[in-house]
C-alpha positions as CSV (number, residue, x, y, z in Angstrom):
1,M,18.5,26.3,11.4
2,V,19.9,26.9,15.1
3,Y,18.6,29.1,17.9
4,L,20.4,30.8,20.7
5,T,17.4,30.8,23.1
6,H,17.1,32.8,26.4
7,Y,14.8,31.0,29.0
8,A,13.3,32.5,32.3
9,E,12.0,30.6,35.0
10,Y,8.7,31.6,36.9
11,L,6.9,30.2,39.7
12,I,3.9,27.7,39.7
13,Y,2.1,27.1,42.6
14,Y,0.3,23.9,43.2
15,P,-2.7,24.1,46.1
16,E,-3.0,20.4,46.3
17,E,-1.2,18.4,48.9
18,G,-0.9,21.4,51.2
19,G,0.6,23.6,48.5
20,F,4.0,23.6,46.8
21,Y,6.0,25.5,44.3
22,T,7.8,24.5,41.3
23,A,9.5,26.4,38.5
24,G,8.6,26.5,34.9
25,S,10.6,28.2,32.1
26,Y,9.4,30.0,29.0
27,V,11.3,31.6,26.0
28,E,12.2,35.2,26.8
29,E,14.0,36.1,23.5
30,Y,15.9,34.2,20.8
31,Y,18.3,34.7,17.9
32,R,17.7,32.5,14.7
33,L,20.9,31.8,13.1
34,N,22.1,29.5,10.1
35,S,24.7,27.2,11.7
36,E,26.0,26.2,15.3
37,K,29.3,28.1,14.6
38,Q,27.3,31.3,14.3
39,A,25.6,30.9,17.5
40,K,28.6,30.2,19.3
41,R,30.1,33.2,18.0
42,K,26.8,35.3,19.0
43,L,27.2,33.9,22.4
44,A,30.9,34.8,22.6
45,K,29.5,38.6,21.7
46,L,27.2,38.4,24.6
47,K,29.7,37.1,26.9
48,K,30.9,40.1,28.6
49,E,27.5,41.5,29.1
50,L,26.2,38.3,30.3
51,E,29.1,38.0,32.8
52,K,28.1,41.5,34.3
53,Q,25.0,40.0,35.2
54,G,26.0,37.1,36.9
55,F,25.9,34.3,34.3
56,K,28.3,31.7,33.9
57,V,29.2,31.2,30.3
58,Y,30.1,28.0,28.8
59,E,31.1,26.8,25.2
60,D,27.4,26.1,24.2
61,G,25.3,28.1,26.7
62,A,25.0,30.3,29.8
63,F,23.4,29.8,33.2
64,L,22.3,32.4,36.0
65,Y,21.9,30.2,39.2
66,S,19.8,31.4,42.0
67,R,18.9,29.9,45.5
68,Y,15.5,30.8,45.0
69,I,12.8,28.8,42.6
70,G,11.8,31.1,39.7
71,E,14.8,33.2,39.4
72,C,17.1,31.1,37.3
73,E,17.8,32.2,33.6
74,E,19.6,30.2,30.9
75,W,20.9,30.8,27.4
76,K,21.0,27.9,25.3
77,I,22.0,26.9,21.8
78,E,19.2,24.4,20.3
79,K,18.1,23.0,17.1
80,K,14.2,23.4,18.1
81,L,13.0,26.7,19.3
82,G,11.2,26.4,22.8
83,S,12.6,22.6,23.4
84,D,13.2,23.2,26.8
85,E,10.0,25.0,27.8
86,R,8.0,23.5,30.8
87,G,5.2,23.9,33.2
88,K,1.9,25.7,32.6
89,T,1.5,28.8,30.5
90,P,2.4,31.9,32.5
91,Y,-0.2,34.4,32.5
92,C,0.9,38.1,33.2
């Protein structure tokens, strides 16, 4: 099983040591596919839409860079769902 996963970042505030911000990421959406080849085809289908949104599309993923913490997004082909999640669990 292979996943084409969309990660989004969010801000985490740490009040200790004068307070600072860092970014955490969570899975926003994903597609479960049978092979890496299918995942690359799905990414290629999403390519035009992603480029309109400002993503830089590569062979194995896409990345939307921002100068600000918590505004980056990423599409990634991975074997284990959520392997790139980091930070505290966001509350909304």
